[in-house]
C-alpha positions as CSV (number, residue, x, y, z in Angstrom):
1,X,-62.5,-102.2,65.2
2,X,-62.8,-105.7,63.8
3,X,-60.2,-108.4,63.2
4,X,-60.3,-107.6,59.5
5,X,-59.1,-104.0,60.1
6,X,-55.8,-103.3,58.3
7,X,-54.1,-102.2,61.5
8,X,-55.1,-105.5,63.2
9,X,-53.8,-107.5,60.2
10,X,-50.6,-105.5,60.2
11,X,-49.9,-106.2,63.9
12,X,-50.7,-109.9,63.4
13,X,-48.3,-110.0,60.4
14,X,-45.5,-108.3,62.4
15,X,-45.9,-110.8,65.2
16,X,-46.1,-113.9,63.0
17,X,-43.5,-113.3,60.3
18,X,-39.8,-112.3,60.6
19,X,-39.9,-111.3,56.9
20,X,-42.6,-108.7,57.7
21,X,-40.5,-107.3,60.5
22,X,-37.4,-107.0,58.4
23,X,-39.2,-105.5,55.4
24,X,-41.0,-102.8,57.5
25,X,-38.4,-102.2,60.1
26,X,-41.1,-102.6,62.7
27,X,-42.0,-105.1,65.5
28,X,-44.6,-105.5,68.2
29,X,-44.1,-105.0,71.9
30,X,-46.7,-106.5,74.2
31,X,-47.1,-105.8,77.9
32,X,-46.7,-102.8,80.2
33,X,-43.3,-103.7,81.7
34,X,-41.8,-104.6,78.3
35,X,-43.0,-101.4,76.8
36,X,-41.7,-99.2,79.6
37,X,-38.3,-100.9,79.3
38,X,-38.3,-100.3,75.5
39,X,-39.2,-96.6,76.0
40,X,-36.4,-96.2,78.6
41,X,-34.0,-97.8,76.2
42,X,-34.8,-95.2,73.5
43,X,-36.9,-97.4,71.1
44,X,-39.0,-95.3,68.8
45,X,-42.7,-96.1,69.4
46,X,-44.8,-95.7,66.3
47,X,-48.3,-96.5,67.7
48,X,-49.8,-97.5,71.0
49,X,-52.7,-100.0,71.1
50,X,-54.7,-100.1,74.3
51,X,-57.7,-102.0,75.5
52,X,-59.5,-99.8,78.0
53,X,-61.4,-102.7,79.4
54,X,-58.1,-104.3,80.6
55,X,-55.9,-101.3,81.2
56,X,-56.4,-97.7,82.4
57,X,-52.7,-96.9,82.2
58,X,-50.9,-95.6,79.2
59,X,-47.1,-95.7,79.4
60,X,-45.1,-92.5,79.4
61,X,-43.6,-92.1,75.9
62,X,-40.4,-90.6,77.2
63,X,-40.4,-87.9,74.5
64,X,-42.4,-84.9,73.4
65,X,-43.4,-86.5,70.2
66,X,-47.1,-87.3,70.0
67,X,-47.8,-91.0,69.5
68,X,-51.1,-92.2,68.1
69,X,-53.1,-94.2,70.5
70,X,-55.7,-96.7,69.2
71,X,-58.3,-98.2,71.4
72,X,-59.2,-101.9,71.0
73,X,-62.1,-103.9,72.3
74,X,-61.4,-106.8,74.7
75,X,-62.3,-109.3,72.0
76,X,-59.9,-107.9,69.4
77,X,-57.1,-107.4,71.9
78,X,-57.4,-111.0,73.2
79,X,-57.2,-112.3,69.7
80,X,-54.1,-110.3,69.0
81,X,-52.3,-110.9,72.3
82,X,-49.5,-113.4,72.4
83,X,-50.2,-114.2,76.0
84,X,-53.0,-113.5,78.5
85,X,-51.2,-111.4,81.1
86,X,-50.1,-108.3,79.1
87,X,-52.1,-105.6,80.9
88,X,-54.0,-104.6,77.8
89,X,-51.1,-102.7,76.2
90,X,-49.3,-103.2,72.9
91,X,-47.2,-101.0,70.7
92,X,-45.7,-101.0,67.2
93,X,-42.0,-100.0,67.5
94,X,-39.1,-99.4,65.2
95,X,-36.2,-101.9,65.1
96,X,-32.8,-100.8,66.4
97,X,-29.4,-101.1,64.7
98,X,-27.5,-104.1,66.1
99,X,-24.3,-103.8,64.1
100,X,-21.2,-104.6,66.1
101,X,-19.9,-101.1,65.2
102,X,-22.7,-99.6,67.3
103,X,-21.6,-101.3,70.5
104,X,-20.1,-99.0,73.1
105,X,-17.8,-100.7,75.7
106,X,-16.4,-99.6,79.0
107,X,-12.7,-99.7,79.9
108,X,-12.8,-103.2,81.3
109,X,-15.7,-104.9,79.6
110,X,-17.4,-108.3,80.3
111,X,-19.2,-109.6,77.3
112,X,-21.3,-112.7,76.6
113,X,-21.0,-114.2,73.1
114,X,-23.6,-116.8,71.9
115,X,-22.8,-118.6,68.7
116,X,-25.8,-119.5,66.5
117,X,-28.5,-119.7,69.2
118,X,-31.8,-120.9,67.7
119,X,-34.3,-121.4,70.5
120,X,-36.1,-118.2,71.5
121,X,-36.4,-119.4,75.0
122,X,-32.6,-119.8,75.3
123,X,-32.0,-116.4,73.8
124,X,-34.4,-114.8,76.2
125,X,-32.8,-116.6,79.2
126,X,-29.3,-115.5,78.1
127,X,-30.6,-111.9,77.9
128,X,-32.1,-112.1,81.4
129,X,-28.8,-113.3,82.8
130,X,-27.0,-110.5,81.0
131,X,-29.3,-108.0,82.5
132,X,-28.9,-109.5,86.0
133,X,-25.1,-109.3,85.7
134,X,-25.2,-105.9,84.1
135,X,-22.9,-107.1,81.2
136,X,-21.5,-104.6,78.8
137,X,-23.0,-106.4,75.8
138,X,-24.3,-109.6,74.4
139,X,-23.0,-110.5,71.0
140,X,-24.9,-113.0,68.9
141,X,-22.5,-114.6,66.3
142,X,-24.0,-116.1,63.2
143,X,-27.6,-115.5,64.4
144,X,-30.2,-118.1,63.5
145,X,-33.3,-116.5,65.1
146,X,-34.9,-113.1,64.8
147,X,-34.2,-111.0,67.9
148,X,-37.6,-109.5,67.8
149,X,-39.5,-112.7,67.6
150,X,-42.4,-112.3,70.2
151,X,-41.1,-115.4,72.0
152,X,-37.7,-113.8,72.5
153,X,-39.3,-110.7,73.9
154,X,-41.6,-112.7,76.1
155,X,-38.9,-115.1,77.4
156,X,-36.5,-112.3,78.1
157,X,-39.2,-110.4,80.1
158,X,-38.1,-107.3,78.2
159,X,-34.4,-107.7,78.8
160,X,-34.0,-107.7,75.0
161,X,-34.3,-103.9,75.6
162,X,-32.0,-103.5,78.6
163,X,-28.7,-104.8,77.3
164,X,-26.6,-103.8,74.3
165,X,-26.9,-106.5,71.7
166,X,-24.6,-106.8,68.7
167,X,-25.1,-109.2,65.8
168,X,-22.6,-110.4,63.2
169,X,-20.9,-113.3,61.6
170,X,-18.5,-115.4,63.6
171,X,-15.4,-114.1,61.8
172,X,-16.6,-110.5,62.2
173,X,-17.4,-111.0,65.9
174,X,-13.9,-112.5,66.6
175,X,-12.3,-109.5,64.8
176,X,-14.4,-107.1,66.9
177,X,-13.3,-108.8,70.2
178,X,-9.6,-108.8,69.2
179,X,-9.7,-105.2,68.1
180,X,-10.9,-104.3,71.6
181,X,-8.2,-106.5,73.2
182,X,-10.8,-108.7,74.8
183,X,-9.7,-112.2,75.9
184,X,-11.8,-115.0,74.5
185,X,-12.9,-117.7,76.9
186,X,-14.6,-120.5,75.1
187,X,-16.9,-123.0,76.9
188,X,-15.7,-126.3,75.5
189,X,-15.1,-129.9,76.4
190,X,-11.6,-130.2,75.0
191,X,-8.3,-128.6,76.0
192,X,-10.1,-126.9,78.8
193,X,-9.4,-125.8,82.4
194,X,-11.9,-125.5,85.2
195,X,-13.7,-122.2,84.9
196,X,-12.8,-121.3,88.5
197,X,-9.1,-121.5,87.6
198,X,-9.5,-118.8,84.9
199,X,-8.9,-115.1,85.4
200,X,-11.8,-113.0,84.2
201,X,-10.8,-109.7,85.9
202,X,-9.5,-108.2,82.6
203,X,-11.5,-107.5,79.4
204,X,-13.2,-110.8,78.8
205,X,-15.7,-112.5,76.5
206,X,-17.4,-115.7,77.6
207,X,-18.4,-117.6,74.5
208,X,-21.0,-120.3,74.5
209,X,-22.3,-122.5,71.7
210,X,-25.3,-124.7,71.1
211,X,-26.1,-127.6,73.3
212,X,-26.2,-129.9,70.3
213,X,-22.9,-129.1,68.6
214,X,-21.0,-126.7,70.9
215,X,-18.7,-124.1,69.4
216,X,-17.4,-124.1,65.8
217,X,-13.7,-124.7,65.2
218,X,-13.3,-121.1,64.3
219,X,-14.0,-120.0,67.9
220,X,-11.8,-122.8,69.3
221,X,-8.9,-121.8,67.0
222,X,-9.1,-118.2,68.3
223,X,-9.7,-119.0,71.9
224,X,-7.3,-117.6,74.5
225,X,-8.5,-120.2,77.0
226,X,-11.1,-123.0,76.8
227,X,-13.1,-123.3,80.0
228,X,-15.2,-126.1,81.4
229,X,-17.8,-126.6,84.2
230,X,-17.1,-129.9,85.9
231,X,-20.0,-132.3,85.4
232,X,-20.7,-134.7,88.3
233,X,-23.5,-136.7,86.9
234,X,-24.1,-138.9,83.8
235,X,-24.3,-136.2,81.1
236,X,-21.6,-133.9,79.8
237,X,-23.6,-130.7,79.3
238,X,-26.2,-128.3,80.7
239,X,-28.7,-125.9,79.1
240,X,-26.7,-123.2,77.5
241,X,-28.4,-120.4,79.5
242,X,-27.6,-122.2,82.8
243,X,-23.9,-122.7,81.8
244,X,-23.6,-119.1,80.7
245,X,-25.1,-117.9,84.0
246,X,-22.6,-120.0,86.0
247,X,-19.6,-118.6,84.0
248,X,-20.8,-115.0,84.0
249,X,-21.4,-114.9,87.8
250,X,-18.0,-116.4,88.5
251,X,-16.5,-113.6,86.4
252,X,-18.6,-111.1,88.4
253,X,-17.5,-112.7,91.7
254,X,-13.9,-112.2,90.6
255,X,-14.6,-108.6,89.8
256,X,-16.2,-108.0,93.2
257,X,-19.7,-107.7,91.8
């Protein structure tokens, strides 16, 4: 199979362009671990692409449906691969529904909300933290980036598949939280109390904004309590994923892990 093959061009297009992913309802998974996590999470795999020169292992499909397997040469696979260490395995998979209405919460949920995150690396790091803390859900309000951007999948080390993710506008997300009687804790610099003085033991949403502009006024107007992490140095903020991790694990500590 050459680089001019229609399947190769399709995979390259899905990896490169958000428009192609949205139009087709498909995206590309790269790597053995990521693919196993996606299968475990119930993602529908359309096609497996394997380089026998790199990998002798084909992931279990987790269903009785027969999935086409295409073999690739090392040269073609390495041209298609987003990174080098992906064990010679790729797949074309179908997008999942991330409407807020599809989110299922437990009786006493702990949720992370990220407003308008743009950097794939930050989104991936937030999802890794969410997985580590076993959060009920991550809600992305007013999303600016494609969740299935290869850089999000890579930086999340597959945690994009392990946590419930809901996406919607800011107003819609606030309505969703209030309808579930979830208290809104906004990470903000003004009218805030130290995060260690807040009670996260009931249904809680920890809301973080961008490092550049913070949270919009709509979130601050609907906040039950603004919270702050004391800064002891010269600057007044940290990377959003680091801040979220500190806040989330304080909430988990209060809940007895």
